[in-house]
N, C-alpha and C positions, 0 to 999 in steps of 0.2 A: 117733775124734777129730773135733772140730768143725773145719771148714774156716774159714780166716780170712775175715772179711767184706770183700768188695771194694768199694771206693768208686768211684763213677762221676762223671766231671765233667759228664756230661749226664744229667739226671734221666730215668728211663724213664717217669715219669708226666708227662703233658701238663697243666700247671697253668694254670688260668685261661683266658682268651681264649675263653670259651664264646660270648659275644655276637658276637665277631668271626668265629669259625668258623661260626656260624649265618648271618651275612651272606654269607660266602663260599659256603656250601652253597646258600643261596637264589639267589645269582648263577649257580651251576652249574645249578640247576633251571631258571632262566629261560633260560639259554643252551641247554639241552637242548630247550626248547620253541621254539627258533628266534629268541630275542631276544639278540643279542650283548651282552656285558657288559664293562665296563672298571672297574678298581679300582686305587687308589693306596694303598699301605700305608706309613705313615710312623711314625717313632719314633726315639728316641735310640739310639745305638750300644749293642748288648748287651741291648736290651729284649725281644728274642725274635721279630723279624720273620722270620728264616729258619726258625725252628722252626714258626711258624704256617704258613708256606708249605709246609713239609715235611708237616705233618699234613694240610693241605687237599689237597695233591697225592696223598697216600696214599688219602684218602677218595675223591677224584675217580677215581683208578684203579680202586678197588673198584666204582665205579658205571659203569665202562666207558668213561670218558673217556681220551683220549690226552693225556699231560702232557709238555710240552716246556719245560725249564728253560734259561735263559740268564743268565749273569752278566756285568756290566760288568767289564772287565779293566783293572786299573791297572798301568801300567809307569812308575814314578816318579810324575810328575804328569800323565801322559798316559793316555788311554784308547784302546784299539784301535778303529778305525772299525767300527761296526756289530757289534761282537763279540757282544753278547747275542742279537741277531737271528740272526746266522750260526749260533751254537751251537744256538739253539732250532730253526732250520730243519734243521740236521743231524740233530737228534733226530727230527724229523718225517720226514725222508728215510729214516732207518733203520727207523722204526716203520711208515711208510706209503709205501713206495717207489713203488708203482704209482699210488696216489692223488695223490701229490705230482707225479709225472711227468706225469700227465694234466692236473693243474691248471696246470702250468708250460708246457704244450705251446704252441709258437709264440713263446714269450718267453724261451727258455732263455739266449740270448746276454746279455740284460739282467739276468735273475735270477742268472746265474752270478757277478755281481759280489758278491752276498751268499752264494751257495751254489755254490761251484765244482763240486760233484758233479753238477749238472744239465747242465753243458756248459762250453764255452770262452767267456769274456767277449767280447763283440763290440767292435769298434773304432769304434763309431758316433760321430757328431759330438757334441761337447760344446756345450751351450747352456744358457740360463737355465731351461729346463724339464727338463734332464737329471736332476736330483735328484728333482724332483717325479714324473718319469716312472718312475723306479725305485721311489719310494714308492707310487705308484698300483698298479703291478704287484705289489708285495709285499702290499699290503692286499687286493687282489683274489685273490691266490694263497691267502692265509689263509682268505678267505671261501669259496673253492671247496673247499679241503681240508676245511673244517668244514661243508660243505653237508649231509652225511648222517651225520656223527659229531660228538660233542662233543670239542672241542680246548681245552686250557688252555695258554696261553703265559704263562710267569712269568719276568719280568726282574728280577734282583736287583741291588742296589747302584747304583741310578740316580744317586746323587751322584757316582759316578765316570764316568758316561757321557760319551762324546765328543759333540761338537755334532751330528754326523750322526745318531747314535743318538737324541738328544733330538728332532731334527727329524722323524725317521721315526716315533717313538712319538707325537708330537703329531699328525702326519698320520693315523696309523692310528686313534687314538682319536677324531679328529674326523670320520672318514669311514666308520667301521664302519656298515654298513647291514643286512647279512644274515649268516646263518651261525650255527652252534651253537658260538660262540667266546667264551672268557673270556680277557681280557688283564689281567694284574695286574703291578704293578711296585712294588718296595720302594725306600725311600730313607731315609737318616739325617736326621731332622728337625733334630737339633742341629748338623749340619754346614752347614745352609743359611743362611749368613750373608747380609747384605744384598746383597753383590755376587757371590754364588755363581751360576754360569751356569744352575743348575737352577731358581732362584727364579722367573724370568719364566715358565718352562714350567708350574710348579705353579700360578701365578696364572692362567694361560690355561686350564688344564684344570679348575680350580675353577669356572670360569664355564660349563662344559659340563654340561648336565643329565644327560648320559649317562654321566658319570664319577662314581663314588662314591669318597670318600676316607676311609680309616680311620686313626686316630691311636692307636697302642698306648700305653696308660698303663703305669706301673710296677706291679709286683705289690703286693698288699696284704700286711699282716703274716701273715694266715692263709695266703695263697698261698705266701709265702716259706717258712713252716713245712712245707707239703706238699712243696715243691720240695726242701728239705733232707732230708726224710724219704726221698724217692725217691733222692737221691744217696747217702745213708748206708745205705740199706736198713734203717732203724730209726727209731723216733721220736726226734727230737732233744731235747736239754735246752731248756726254755723260755727260760732265760737266754741260751743260745747263739743261739736264734732271734732274741731281742730284739737281741742284739749285731750279728748279721749283718744283720738288717733295718735297723738304724741305720746301719751302715757302708755297706751297698750301696744304701740308699735305694730298695729294691725293684727294682733293675736285675737282670734274670734272670742275665745273664752274670757279674756281680760276685758274686751270691749263690753261684753254682757255685764260683767261684774261692775265695771266702772259706770256704765249707763244706769244700772239699777241703784248703785250707791249714790250717784249724783241726784237721781230723782228723789231718793229717800232722804236726802239732805246730809249724808255722811260727809265728814270733813276729810275727804280723801286727799286734799291738797297738802295735808300736814306731812305726808311721807311719800317718798318715791318707791318704797318697797312694796312690790306687788304681793309678796308673801304676807306682809302686814295687812294689805287690803283684804286678802282672803280671810285672815283671822278676825278682821273687823266684823265680817258677817257672822262669825261664830260668837264673838263676844257680845253681839247685840241680842243674842238669845237669852231666855231665862236660864238661871243657873242649872236647873234640872236638865234642860235640853243640851246645855254645854257639856254636862257630865256624860250624858248618853252619847253625844257626838264623839267624845274622847274614847269611850269604850268601843264604839263602832270602828273608829279609826285604827285601833290596834288589833281588831278581830280578823282583819283580812279584807279582801275585795268586797265580799258580801257576808253579812252576818244574819243567821236565821233568827226569827223573832223569839222563839223559845229559848235559844241559847243566850240571846241578849238579855232576856228577862232574868235568867238564872244568874248571869254575871252582874247585872246592874243592881240586883237586890232591892228594887223599888216596888212599892205597891203597884198593882197592875194599872190602876187609874192614873197614878203619877207617871208611870212609864209611857202610857199611851198619850198623855198630855204632853210630855217632853218630846215624843216622836212627832206628834202633830205640829208642834212649834217648829221643829227642824225641817219637816216636810213643807210646811207653808212658807218657810223662808228659803225654799229651793236649795237647801243644804243636803238633805237626804231624799232618796227616792225609794219607793217600794219596788222590790224585784218583780219581774214580769209574772212569776207564778204566785205573787202575793204572800210568800212565806218568809220574807226577810227584808233587809234594808241595805242600801249601799249609798255612798256619796255620789252626788250628781256628777262630780268630776273628780278624777283621782288626784288632781293637783290640790284640791281642798283637803282631801284625806291625808295627803302627804304633809301638808302644812300643819294640820292638827296633830298628826303623829309626831312630827319633828318638834312640836312645842311641848311634848310630854317630858317630864323629868325622868332621868334614868331609873330611879327607884319606882316611879309611877308606872313606867312601862313594864318592868319586871312583875310588879304586883298585878297588873291587869292580865298579863299572860298566865300567871299562876291561877288567877280566878277563872280564866277561860278553861285551863287544863282541869282544874278541880270540878268545874261544872260539867265538863265533858266526861270525866270519869264517873261522876255521879249519875249522869244521864246520857248513856251512849247513843240514844235515839234522837238526840237534839240536832244532829247533823246527818246528812246522807251517809249510809253505811259504807260506801266506797271511799269516803273522805275522812272518816273518823280517825283511823290510826295515823294517817299522815298529819292531820291537823293537830292531834294530841301530841305527836312528837315535836312539831314546830312550836307549840305553846310551851311545853316543858323546857325545851332547849332555850327559848327566849326568856324563860323565867329564871334561868341560871341556877337550876337545882339539879346537880349531877345525879343524885340518888334517884330522882324521878325521871330525869332525861335519858339516862343510859338505857334502861329497859324499854322506854318508849321509842327511842330511835332504832333499837334492834328490832322491835316489832314492825316498825315502818320499813326497815330494810327487807324483811321477809315479804311484806305485802308488795313492795316495789319489785322484788324478784318475781313474784307470782304474776305480775302484770307485764313482765318482760321489760320493765323500766330499769334496766341495769345501770344507767347513769345515776338515777336517783338512789338505787341500792348502794352504789359505791359512795355517794355523798353521805348517806346515813351511816354507813360503816366507818367512814373516815371520821365522822362526828363521834361515833362510839369509841374509836381509838383515842380521840382527843379527850374524851370524858373519862377514860378508863382510870387513870391515876388519881383523879380527884373524886372518884366514886368510892364510898366506904366499902371496905372488904366484905362486910356482912351482906351488902347488896350484891356485890359481884359473885359471892359464893352461892347465891340463890339462882343465878342465871344458868340456863341449860341450852345447849345447842339444839336447834330444831332438827337439823340433819347435818350431813357432812358433804361438802361440795365435791363433785366428780369422784375421784378415787382417794380423796384426802383421808388419811388414816384416822380412825377414832382413837381417843387417848388410850394409853396402856391400861390394862386392868388393874384395879386397886385390890389389895388384899382384903378379903372379907371372911371373918370367922377363922382366921389363921390360914386360909388357903387362897390361892389366886384363881379367880374365875374369869369368865369372858368379860369383854368390855360392856359396860352398862351406861349408855349415853344419858339415861334419865337420872342417874346418880352421879354423874361426872360434871363438875362445874365447867362453865365456858372459860376458855383460856384466851389470852390476848393473841396467841398464835392462830387460834381458830378464826378470829376476826380478820387477821392478815390474810389467811388463806381465802376466805370469802371475798375480801377486797381485791385480791390478785385476780381471781376468776371473774369477778364482776367487771373489773377494769378491762380484761381481755374481751369479754362479751360485748361491751359497749364501745370498744375502740379506743379507750383511754389507756393505751398500752404503756405510755411513759409513766403514768401514775402507778399502774400495775407493776411495772418493772422496779420502780422505786420501793414499793411495798415488799416485793419479793426479795430484794437485796437486804432490806432491813430484817426480814424474817430469818434469812440465812445467817446474818451477823448474830442475831439472838440465839440461833441454834448452835453456834460454835461453842457455847457454854453448856450445852445439854447433850446427853448421850441418847440421841433419838435419830438413828440413821434413816429409818423409814420415812419419817416426816421430812427430814432434810432432803432425801432423794425426791420426794414429791415436789418440794419447792425448786429443786434444780431442774426438774422437767418443765415446770412452769416458766422458769427463767429461759430455758432453751427455746420454748415456743415464742416467748416475747422477743427475745433477741433476734430470732429469725424473722418474725413479723415486722420488726422495726428496721430491718436491714442492717443490724449491727454486727452480724456474723452469721455463720451457718448453724449455730446451735450445737455443734458436735462436742465442744469442750464440756458444756453443761451436761450433756447426756452421758459422757464418759464419767463425770463425777457421780452422777446418779447411779450408774451401773456399779461403780466401785463401792458405793455405800450399801447396796442391797446384796452384793455378792456374798454367798455363804449363809444368808439369812433364810429362815423358813419361807415358803411361798406365801404371798399376800397379794392383794389387789394392786397395791402400789408396785410391787415387784413385777407383776404382769404388765402394768402400764409402762414401766420403765423399759422392759424388754420389747414391747410393741413399738414404742416411740423410737427406740434405737434401731430396730429392724426397719421401720419405715424410713428413717433418715438414711440408712445404708442402702435401701432399695433405690432411693433417688440419687444419692451422691456416690456411693461406693459399693455397687452390687458385687456379689461373688459367692462362692460355696459356703464361706463362713456365715454369711448373712442368711442363707437358706436354713442353716442349722439354728441360728438365732430366732428366726421366725417360727420354726417348729417348737422351740423351747417356749416362746411367748404363748403359742397356742396351748401347750401343755399346762403352763402355769395358770393361765386364765381359766382353763377347764377345771383345774384342781380347786381353785378358790370360788368357782361359780360365777365368775365375771363374764356373763354371756356376751355382752356387747363388745368387751375387749377381745374375747375369743373370736368373734366374727370378724372384727377388724384385723386381728392377727392372721386369720385364715385368708383374708383377702390379700394381705401383703404376701403371704406364702404363695398364693396362686400366681401373682404377678412374677415373683421370683422364679417359680417353676417354668413359666413360659419363657422368661428371659434366659434361663439356663439351658433351654433346648427341649425341655419336657413339655412340649406345647399343648398337646391334647389333654393331658392330665391337669395342667395348670388352668386351661380354659374351663375344664369341667369343674374344678374347684371354685373358680370365680362365678360360674353359673349357679352352683349350689349355694354359695354365700348369698348371692342376690335373691334367690328364691326363699332361703331361710329368713333373711332380713325382712322381706315383704310379708311372709307368713307370720312372723313373730312381731310385726309392727315395730321394727327398729329403723326408722327412716334415715337416721344419720349414717348407718352402715349401708343402707340401700342406695343412697345418693352417691356415696363414695364408690360403690361397685358399678353404678351406672356411668361413672367417670372412667374407672380403671379397666373394666371388662372390654368396652369398645376400643380403648386405647391399646390394649394388648392384641385385639383382633387386627387393628390397623398396623401394629408393629410387625405382624407376620404376614401382611399383605392381603388380609381378608377384609378389605375395606367395605365391600358391599354388605357383608354380614354386620359390620359395625353400625351402619346407618340406621336400620330399624331399632336396634337396641338404644341408640342415642335419642332417637325421636320419642321412644317410650320413656326414657329417662327424663327428657326435657318436660314432657307432660307431667310426670311424677313430681319433678322439682317445682313446677308451677302450682300444682295442687297443694303441695305442702309448703309453699312460700319460701323456697330456698334459692334466692336469686344468684348468689355467688356460685353455688353448685351448678345451677343452670348455665352460668357463664362458662364454667369449665367444660360442661357437656357441649355447649355450642362451639367452643374452640375445637374440641375433638371432632364434632360433626363437620365443621368447615374443613378440617384436615382430610377426613375420609371422602367428602364430596369432591375436594380438589383432586384426590388420587384417582377417583373413578371418572373424572372429566366433567363434572357438573360445577363448573367454575362460578357461574352466576349465582347458583344456589349456595355455594360455599361463601361467596361474598355476603349474601343476605343472612347467612347463619351467624356471622360475626356481629357483635353487639357494638352499637355506637356508645362509646364511653360517656358521652354527655347525656345519654338517656336512661342509663341504668347504673346503679352503684356496683362497681367492680372492685374486688380486692387487687392488690398490687400484682400478685402472681397471675390471676386470670387476665388482667389488663395486659401484662407482658406477653402472655401466650397469644392473645388476640392480635396484638401489634406484630408479633413474629409472623403469624400466618398472613396478615395483611401485607407484610414485607414480601413474603414468598409470592403471593398473588401479583403484587405490583411489579416485581422483577420479571416474572414470567410474561406479563402483559407488556412490558417495556415502559411502564410508568415510573421512571427513575426518580422523579421528584417525590412522588408518594412513597416510594421505597425508602428513600433517605429519611423522610419524616417518621415513618413507622418504625424503621430500624432504631432511630434515636429514642423513640418512646420505649421500645422493648429493652434496649440497653439500660435506660434509666430505671426501668422497673426492676430489673434483675441485679444491676450493680456489679461491682467487682467481687463482692463476697459470695455471690451465688454461682457456684461452679458445677451445678448439677448438669450431667450430660444432656438431659432433655431440654435444657435451656441454652447452654453456651455453645453446643455444637451446631444447632440450627442457626444461631446468630452468626457464628463464624462462617458457615456456608453461605448465608445470604450476604454477608459483608464481602466475601470473596467474589460472588456472582455479580454484585453491584459494582465492585471495583473493576472487574473484567469488562463489564458492559460499558464502563466509562473510560476504558483504556488505561486505568491506573494499575498496571501490572505489578509495580513495586509494592503498592499497598496490599494488593491481593496476596502476594508472597508473604508479606509480613503477617497477615491474618492467618495464613496457613501455618507458618512456622510457630506462631503462638499456640495454635491448636495442637500441633504435633508435639510441641514441648510439654504441654499439659498432659498429653497422653489420653488414651481411650480406656475408661474403666471397663471391667467385664460387663457384658450384656448391653454395651452401647452400640451394637451393630446397627440397630434401627436408624441411628443418627449418623454413625460413622461412615457407612457405605456411601450415602449421597454426598457427604462432605468430601470424601476422597475422590469421588468421580468428578465433582465440580472443580477440585484442585488441579486436575490434570491440564487444565487450560493455562496454568501459569507456572508449571514446574520447571525448575532447572535440573541438571543431571543429579545434583546432590539431593534435591527434594524428591525427584523420582524414586531414588533409592529409599528414602524415608517413607514415602507413600507405600511402596511395595512391602516394606517391613511392617508397617502398621496394618496393612491389609492381611498379612499372614496370621495376625493375632485375632482376626474377626471370624466368628463362626458363620456357617452357611447352612444351617439346619432347615430354615424355611425357604420355600421356593422363591420368595421375593428377594431374600439375601443372596441366593444362588444367582438370580438374574443380575443383581448388582455386581456380583463377583465377575461374571462374564463381561459385563459392560466395562468395569474398571480395567480388566486385563486388556480388552481391545483398545481402550483409551490410552493406556500406558504404551502399547505398541505404536499407536498413532503418534504419541508425543515423541517417540524415538525415531519417527520417520519410517516405520515399517508397518504400514497398514496391511491388515490381513482380512480379506473378505470372509474367510472361514470363521474367524473369531467373532466378527460382527454378525454373521449369520446365526451363530450360537446365542449371542445376546438378544437378537431379534426374536428368535424362536422361544427363548426363555420368557420374554415379556409378552409374546403372543398368547402364552398360557395364563397370563394374569390380566386383570381388568384395570390397566393403568395406561390409558391412551396417550397421555403426554409423554411418558417415558418410552412407550413403544414408538411414537412418532420421532422422538429424538434419536433412538437407535436405528430406526429405518433410514433416517437422513444420513447417519454415519455410514451405514451399509451401502447406501447409494453412492456416497462419496468414494468409498473404497472400490466399488465395482467400476466406477468411471475412471479410476486411476489405472490406465493400461489395459482396460478390458476391451472385448470385442463387441460385435453387434448384439449377441445374446445378452451380454452383461449390460449394454446400454438399454435394451428393452426392459430388463428387470429393474434397472436403476430408475428408469422413467416411471414405472409403476410404483416403486417405493416412494419416489418423490411426490407423485400425485397423492398417494395415501397420506404421507406426512403433511403435505400442504393442506389437504382437506381437513385433517384433525386440527392443525394449528389455526386455520381460519375459523373453524367451528368454536374452538376454545377461546379465541381472542389472544392467542400467543403470538403477538406481532413479531418479536425478535426471531422466533423459530420460523415463522412464515417467510420473513425476509431472507433468512439464510437459505431456506429451501429454494425460494424463487431465484436468488442470486446464483446458486449452484446450477439450477436448471437452465438459467440464461447462459451461463458460461459453457455448459455442455450442449447448448442448442437443443434442449428438450422442451416439449410442450407440457405444461402442467395440467391442462384440460385434456380429457381423453379425445382421441381423434375420432370424429364422427363421419361416416360415409354420408355424403349429401343425399344420396338416393334412398338411404335406409329409412324405412318407415317403422322399424322396430325400436320402441323406446328403450328396451333393455340393452340393445346393442349400442344405442346412442349414449347410454350412461356408462358404457364400458364394462358391463357385467359379462363375465364368462358364462359358459353353459352351465357349469356346476353351480355358480353363484345364483343363476336364475332358478335352478332347482331348489336351492336353499331358501331363497327369498320367497318362493311360492309357499313353502311350508311355514316360514316366519309369518307370512300374511295370513295363514290359516291358524295361527296361534300356537304352533308347536314349539316345544322346548328344544334345547340343544340335544338332549339325550334322545328325544323322539325323532328329531331330524337325522341323527346319526344312525338310528335303527332303520329308518326308511331308506337311506342312501348308502347303507353299508360302509360307513366311515366312523372314525372315532369321535366321541363328544368333543375332544380338544380340537380336532380338525374342523368340526362344525362351528365351534366357537370362533376359530380364526376366520372362516368364511363369513360369519355374521359380522365380525369386526370390519372386514374389508368392504362388505356391502354397506354398512352404516357410513363408512368414510366416503364411498363413491356417491352415495345418495345425499351426503351432507346433512345427515340427521344424527341425533344423539341417542336414540333408543329404538327398540323393536317395534313399539307402537307407531312411532313416526314412520318407520320404514314400511310397515303394513299400509299406513295411510297413503304414502306416496305411490305404492304399488297399485292400490285401488284407484287412486286419482288418475294415474296414467293409463289405467286399463291394461296393465301388464298381463293379467291372468283373468280372462273372461270366465264367466261361471261354467261354461261347458268344458273348460280345461282346468278345473280346480284340482286340488291335491289328489283326488281319487285316481287321476291318470297315472300317478306314481305308485299306486298300491300294487 
């Protein structure tokens, strides 16, 4: 006998998608070669995204790759935080336990928030970089795991992703740098309506050159015929193919459903509703199976068997019989781990769920919630709280839902899923008024966010005691405080600001100045972050509220924030006192982190006020204490501010190793935004010491790493300076526009607007737009220079002398009189400006230019030294004799060598033009018969002696002792030697000396002993 032909609801033949599969296989090959790949796969529901991923995953496994699949989990309208990443990481943990453990070493506490298998989550401080820290560590974990093997991470159903998952995916795809890694994600294109939360992410990722996007089209008529043949295991009737193709419009899933329905004799021709077609399959089941299908549809993407049994309330045999019928009808599938069930396709689940009556849906959610409360182990431990909150919320029972969503908010915060924490807190606020008072009175705060004040103490036994959180009911304002902070942490600043404003309106009716001050500080931070203002007015309100009150943590926070604002925007003697007061208040109330932050601000202010060594010592002390006491938030701030102050006083070379140490610290602790600020400072210091190529590399490509607006503006400002110095005016224009957009008209901090004004002036001068340059200068002078702005004001005034009129010259002089010259670098700029002002008046004085050159020769700032040497040469050639010409020629050769080495094309061109006009040779004159390489290089006798010792590895101090000269003179000789040899460092100079055989072994440095 012939066996009956079995129909399949999934075709064994993979139809079409050849081009798409080729693209995926090509991505796998590129990743295997060490180039990480990122792909987005979109298409309407049922078009075949999952099947394509399955086929690719199978092919990747055959080629030796490790494949980790993760799906976004839907519970009602909610997604579980980080669910697809957690699932994928669990797969990697099972497949590569040793490799993943090694990759996670040292960061287990943080990574446990996504993968509990690696350890216990830490209880570290929550801050605005907490989420970014987790993201950075996750991205680097995947890169390390994929360092010596190909790994494919596939995330499905991105349209259901929670906000935290979307943020993590965005960060990962923007920061992938190394590793044999393929990351792909699928989403329903037809679900992405205009206000869908995934839409902005897709638009952002589309702009990345490193992300490829595939859109799956529907099947052709020929492909539909091949699919039907695979399902029926025979060639179909052409008329049937035409009918199914017309009805399905080439949607692969509907082709399957229609083919099976036609084979089984369903009267699908009675309706054109594909939704009804899906329900026909359900309605053909026995009543018990239909009942179970409805329960599974409301339970989420996957329902565990034990939970399903508890909710269904059926005898076990009846439940298994119902499940068997649904599985045999290809309606439900067992999960890969065999522990639960899910619908074969989400379209069927949605059709069944949509067919539920409102009361029926609420009842099912209540039964799920009650079952989960009675049996907490029915679902994975890391999902229980979230799912319980979702079930109770959809059951429309405020008395049960409010405590559940509050518990879920605590869990979300612990996982750094601040977006989900905010969502749960907003639900709690919505439920608050409809929840019975007796339920609300039993709720207690878990803790208090940041420095948020606990409630005032309640009288107990006729006396007032300290605040007892365990005895104090949760208040609506407490929820608002948590929501404001959560919104700030996850980047939802608009929502956080809205919550803060509502809280302040409510506090108008209460006598609670400390809590009001706390919310005003939050509002200041949000307004500043959103670019809505400087935040000063809000801080003034906060200070007024706490003035005259006993010391408190909020009081210390208010003083610290106010001092920090003034440090950036309006430094001065009063601010120094405010910082000292902030330190004292924080110390009185035992707020150690606030105290260290306040001390850091105090150190910066001390340096800026001229007490340089004491201020730097304070900053070093704060850094060391923060590292010793494990306060990373203060440590990273100090790694930003300490080198910044070193740079401010001209100690650029000292700043570089501190910044390199700080960048390594920021990477270890997953603080990308802090790392970006450090990289900006590193680029500035490297530029100052003449390492321009390294400076350029230190700056971050904004398309490859997430930068805050401030850090992005700083990087764009530094790119502008580099572009102007190199003569790349188009790039300078582009970067200046980015910087101006980042800081906006509201940001008037000297550290931002003065460099921008200087670069705008320099760019306008370079393009011959002198009127625009004067306008930029006038605006800067009108705004004035706040105290301690000398670091930015001196270079601005020097650049301004190229465009000054007589009136502007007077204003520049007056502005310079108000700037201090405590640090040697400021003194050098003072000399430079004086000489430039005389030159602008037509009274060039070689003596003044000599003082400027001498001042910069004592500093390691080759670009500034080259520019002042050029000006000195120009002054010497104006009416000078032969001796002056010889000295000018040497100065021009030195300036040109430095300009050529740095790539400072405009300066090199100016030097060459001056030399040409003066008929001076820029290359040293070499006697043709001379066989001495040192003479050919133009080295003087003294410079040969110095170079011999440099080649022997001696320091400037050791050279000075041997040659009976001062260390500063030795340093000048070394700078001249480097310029003549065309090298950038002592090691290169030694290498040139040895290569040319300048000092044979028998004439080594012992000759000089």
